[in-house]
Legacy VTK file of the C-alpha trace (Angstrom):
# vtk DataFile Version 3.0
C-alpha trace
ASCII
DATASET POLYDATA
POINTS 226 float
13.303 16.355 41.054
10.850 19.094 41.962
10.869 20.700 38.498
10.100 17.364 36.871
7.184 16.825 39.262
5.776 20.276 38.447
6.039 19.603 34.703
4.298 16.235 35.084
1.475 17.740 37.156
0.771 20.713 34.883
1.075 18.629 31.731
-1.370 16.056 33.085
-3.890 18.781 33.961
-3.160 20.674 30.714
-2.470 23.883 32.592
0.082 26.151 30.843
3.237 26.977 32.786
6.797 28.081 32.068
10.071 27.018 33.669
12.786 29.673 33.341
16.415 28.509 33.391
18.483 31.537 34.331
22.025 31.544 32.972
24.516 33.386 35.150
27.694 34.350 33.345
30.801 33.114 35.204
28.719 32.846 38.357
31.538 31.840 40.729
34.117 34.210 39.229
31.994 37.358 39.562
31.164 37.233 43.290
32.504 40.430 44.863
34.572 39.768 47.986
33.027 42.650 49.940
29.572 41.237 49.135
30.735 37.775 50.245
31.888 39.014 53.643
28.837 41.217 54.188
26.549 38.287 53.341
28.283 36.078 55.904
27.870 38.825 58.494
24.158 39.316 57.715
23.567 35.563 57.894
24.922 35.493 61.435
28.331 33.882 61.030
30.733 34.584 63.871
33.649 36.992 63.710
36.222 34.195 63.948
34.837 32.388 60.906
34.588 35.621 58.914
38.178 36.528 59.828
39.379 33.240 58.309
37.457 33.960 55.111
38.976 37.456 55.047
42.412 35.890 55.327
41.677 33.718 52.290
40.113 36.394 50.098
40.975 39.982 51.066
44.223 41.288 49.573
44.696 37.997 47.737
46.924 37.992 44.643
47.869 35.634 41.857
50.655 35.320 39.284
50.571 34.183 35.670
53.292 32.068 34.094
53.977 32.954 30.444
56.830 31.284 28.528
58.629 30.357 31.754
58.314 33.924 33.017
56.119 34.830 35.988
54.275 38.125 36.215
54.243 40.417 39.210
51.455 39.738 41.739
48.003 40.684 40.445
45.279 41.526 42.942
41.669 40.522 42.414
38.510 41.716 44.130
36.015 39.089 43.010
35.691 35.370 42.490
35.156 32.320 44.670
37.984 29.820 44.311
36.638 26.778 42.524
38.302 23.598 43.703
38.533 24.876 47.265
36.447 22.730 49.676
34.728 25.914 50.879
33.784 27.229 47.435
30.475 25.413 46.984
29.198 26.369 50.411
30.319 29.979 50.081
28.589 30.357 46.725
25.353 28.877 48.073
25.441 31.402 50.913
26.099 34.254 48.471
23.167 33.365 46.228
20.735 32.830 49.120
19.714 36.542 49.280
18.567 36.277 45.654
16.551 33.128 46.346
15.104 34.654 49.519
13.927 37.747 47.634
12.241 35.612 44.976
10.522 33.432 47.575
9.135 36.365 49.553
8.065 38.449 46.517
4.260 38.398 46.518
4.199 39.437 42.843
5.833 36.129 41.866
3.036 33.587 42.424
4.814 30.246 42.129
2.790 27.040 42.402
0.937 25.424 45.285
1.523 21.716 45.973
-1.636 19.577 45.813
-3.433 19.674 49.159
-1.774 22.901 50.294
-5.078 24.772 49.975
-6.195 22.916 53.087
-4.576 24.468 56.202
-5.098 21.294 58.213
-3.020 19.293 55.710
-0.164 21.809 55.805
-0.297 21.937 59.600
-0.178 18.145 59.914
2.892 17.915 57.648
4.902 20.957 58.777
3.509 21.259 62.292
3.219 25.025 61.741
0.491 27.541 60.975
0.532 30.290 58.337
3.442 28.826 56.374
4.026 29.969 52.789
4.285 26.724 50.831
4.363 28.273 47.343
7.071 26.696 45.203
8.746 29.465 43.222
12.157 28.083 42.334
14.607 25.229 42.283
18.310 25.918 42.785
21.465 23.822 42.794
24.528 26.073 43.070
24.311 28.403 40.053
21.615 26.354 38.271
18.503 28.359 39.136
15.042 27.629 37.706
11.956 29.703 38.466
8.241 29.375 37.732
6.356 31.778 35.463
2.872 31.991 34.003
3.157 35.272 32.117
5.475 38.097 31.096
4.948 39.921 34.402
6.327 36.919 36.315
9.408 36.899 34.083
9.893 40.656 34.474
9.500 40.554 38.252
11.999 37.704 38.605
14.426 39.510 36.309
14.213 42.504 38.650
15.251 40.265 41.551
18.264 39.061 39.553
19.238 42.645 38.709
19.090 43.570 42.397
21.356 40.617 43.195
23.712 41.413 40.308
24.109 45.030 41.422
25.054 43.906 44.925
27.251 40.900 44.124
28.837 41.728 40.777
26.883 38.966 39.049
25.585 39.078 35.491
22.568 37.373 33.951
23.214 36.108 30.422
19.950 36.919 28.659
21.065 35.213 25.433
21.493 31.861 27.208
18.519 32.097 29.566
15.847 29.637 28.378
12.100 29.468 28.971
10.606 25.975 28.745
6.933 26.401 27.847
4.610 23.579 28.945
1.389 23.545 26.923
0.150 21.638 23.884
-2.825 23.923 23.243
-1.775 27.477 24.135
1.041 29.483 22.557
3.464 31.095 25.013
3.205 34.754 25.997
5.641 37.221 24.486
8.539 36.311 26.772
11.841 38.114 26.198
14.070 35.056 26.568
14.497 32.140 24.170
11.563 29.706 24.277
11.827 25.909 24.032
8.716 23.777 23.524
10.010 20.210 23.033
12.479 19.484 25.818
15.077 21.123 28.052
18.028 19.967 30.119
17.741 20.238 33.896
21.014 19.545 35.732
22.174 17.751 32.593
19.075 15.562 32.285
16.781 16.128 29.254
13.099 16.466 30.206
10.199 16.807 27.763
6.851 18.554 28.256
5.444 15.416 29.919
8.195 15.335 32.518
9.825 12.324 30.850
13.245 11.726 29.322
12.827 11.777 25.494
13.568 8.340 24.043
16.067 9.692 21.523
17.971 11.477 24.294
17.794 8.391 26.510
19.361 6.316 23.724
22.200 8.846 23.478
22.792 8.667 27.221
22.913 4.860 27.123
25.380 4.917 24.220
27.616 7.340 26.102
27.627 5.046 29.136
28.468 2.031 26.978
LINES 1 227
226 0 1 2 3 4 5 6 7 8 9 10 11 12 13 14 15 16 17 18 19 20 21 22 23 24 25 26 27 28 29 30 31 32 33 34 35 36 37 38 39 40 41 42 43 44 45 46 47 48 49 50 51 52 53 54 55 56 57 58 59 60 61 62 63 64 65 66 67 68 69 70 71 72 73 74 75 76 77 78 79 80 81 82 83 84 85 86 87 88 89 90 91 92 93 94 95 96 97 98 99 100 101 102 103 104 105 106 107 108 109 110 111 112 113 114 115 116 117 118 119 120 121 122 123 124 125 126 127 128 129 130 131 132 133 134 135 136 137 138 139 140 141 142 143 144 145 146 147 148 149 150 151 152 153 154 155 156 157 158 159 160 161 162 163 164 165 166 167 168 169 170 171 172 173 174 175 176 177 178 179 180 181 182 183 184 185 186 187 188 189 190 191 192 193 194 195 196 197 198 199 200 201 202 203 204 205 206 207 208 209 210 211 212 213 214 215 216 217 218 219 220 221 222 223 224 225
C-alpha cells in the first residue's frame, strides 16, 4: 500500500507530513450523465461504445413501489448504477480528470520516492527521460487520499475537488474529510478539516503513525474473523 509506505518512510525520518482522506458524499449517485458522456468522449472512446452508454443512461427512468402501488416513471439525470458490471469502470473514468488535475498541479508538491532525485535511476526504471515521479495521491474508486505538508497544499487540493464537483455534480463532505498528521514532535498546521494523530483507516485497514496496524485494532480484526 503506497500510503502505508509513505507513512513508514516519513515516520522513520521524523519528517512531518499529512495524509488527507477526502470524503465524497454519495460519490456514485451524484455523477451527472452529461459529464459522464463528455468524459468518455474526451478520453477517446469510440462513438459506438458511447452510444451504448447513452442507451443505458440518457432518458432512463425508474419507478418506486409503495404499499403495492407503483409510481409513474421518474426520470433521473445523475448517478452511476451500482451493481452494474460497468459501474466501477465508469466511475474510475469519471474521477480521472480530478486525479489528473491534482497530479499535474505544480502547486501541490507531493513526495519524491527515494532515489528519484537521480535522473539515471529514474531512466533505468522507467526507460524515459523527464518523467514526473512525484507521488501526490492514492485512489481506489471513491477512496481518494492526497499528500499535504501545509495549509496551502490542502487549499490547492480542495480547489481541484471544487472544479471537479462543479463539472460532475459531486460534493465533498468537509465534515467527514480527515487529515492524518504524521509527526511526534511538531503540531499540525491550522488545517480546516478534522485532524487525527493516532491512527486512521485506509481502505478499511487501521494504520498508525508508524505505518503499522495498532495492536488493539488487530485484536479486534482477529476476533471478527473468529
